[in-house]
C-alpha positions as a printed Julia matrix, in Angstrom:
69×3 Matrix{Float64}:
 108.51   83.18  88.81
 109.06   82.15  85.31
 112.67   80.87  86.13
 111.47   78.64  89.33
 108.43   77.12  87.26
 111.25   76.47  84.2
 113.43   74.93  87.0
 110.45   72.63  88.06
 109.56   72.0   84.49
 106.22   73.6   84.36
 104.72   74.3   80.84
 102.84   77.56  81.91
 105.89   78.78  82.97
 107.37   78.41  79.58
 104.63   80.81  77.96
 105.26   83.2   80.72
 109.17   83.29  80.42
 108.3    83.86  76.38
 106.19   86.95  77.37
 108.49   88.3   79.59
 111.5    88.33  77.07
 109.05   89.41  74.37
 108.54   92.83  76.49
 111.97   92.83  77.51
 113.11   92.9   73.9
 110.28   95.38  72.66
 111.01   97.86  75.48
 114.76   97.88  75.17
 114.91   98.07  71.34
 114.44  101.63  71.53
 117.32  101.99  73.53
 120.12  100.86  71.17
 119.28  103.99  68.36
 118.1   106.25  70.98
 120.14  105.72  74.1
 121.72  109.14  75.49
 125.3   107.39  75.42
 127.22  104.82  73.63
 127.62  102.79  76.96
 123.83  102.7   77.21
 123.49  101.93  73.64
 125.72   98.96  73.65
 123.94   97.86  77.19
 120.74   97.9   75.07
 122.1    95.63  72.47
 123.64   93.33  74.81
 120.45   93.17  76.65
 118.5    92.71  73.81
 120.86   89.83  72.24
 120.76   88.09  75.48
 117.08   88.03  75.44
 116.72   86.81  71.86
 119.29   83.82  72.86
 117.03   82.93  75.83
 114.04   83.06  73.42
 115.44   80.89  70.78
 116.71   78.56  73.49
 113.08   78.31  75.1
 111.48   77.87  71.55
 113.46   74.73  70.79
 111.6    71.41  70.31
 114.01   69.6   73.01
 113.25   72.18  75.41
 109.39   72.54  74.79
 109.66   68.44  75.15
 111.11   68.45  78.58
 108.21   70.22  80.34
 105.91   67.84  81.89
 102.62   70.07  83.01
């Protein structure tokens, strides 16, 4: 839903995407030190990094300026 809203440049989708990414980061971070296998720990680390990059890109002024409503 957030992806479609961002694609259609709705401002509400920005806040929804930020919330979803923040929850994703918070729920995935414990998997880095406490994952049962190194592969799961690596996957958790990669997922957190992707979410952080997405969050940074969404919070850039040029990204926020592109949203209309």
